[in-house]
C-alpha positions, 0 to 999 in steps of 0.5 A, a space after each residue: 485509463 486509471 481514474 482517481 477514484 479507481 477501485 483497486 480489486 486485487 485481493 490476495 487472500 491466503 490466510 495460511 501464508 499470512 500466519 506463516 509470515 509471522 515466524 517464517 522469513 521466507 513466507 514474509 518475503 513471499 507475502 511482500 512480493 504478493 502485495 507489491 502489485 497493490 502498491 504499484 497500482 495505488 502508485 499509478 492511481 495516485 500519480 494520475 490523480 495528483 497530476 504527477 509525472 510517471 517518473 514518480 510512480 516507482 518512488 510512490 510504490 517504494 514509499 508504499 512498500 516501506 510500511 509493509 512491516 508496520 502494517 503487517 505487525 499491526 494486522 497480526 497484533 489485532 488479527 482477532 478484531 478483524 473478521 475471518 474474511 478480512 485479508 491482509 492485502 486490502 488492509 495493506 493497500 490502505 496503509 500503502 496509500 496513506 504512506 504515498 499521500 504523505 510522500 506526495 506532500 513531502 515532494 510538493 512545494 507548498 502553494 502560497 497565495 499571492 495577492 
């Protein structure tokens, strides 16, 4: 069972593929597929933590993968700032999780206080 504070430990660390993805569309698609598991794990974790039905997991994963290109472009733009050991996968995981949280906010009705 996945808990709300589960630490997701999938680290895809292929610096050569990350660099090639900046100019090779096939490499970018390969990188996208490699980090898709991270989006799925975060989606399952968030669905459970927020008491969402399982039917929302694919939608959450899609929302997470929707920021792939933006996350990759920022990662490459500031790549010199990151340590050599910082892989794209955990960085992308943060971006994906933020997009999923935003999506959850859009599907949940606001709670109003009744007195």
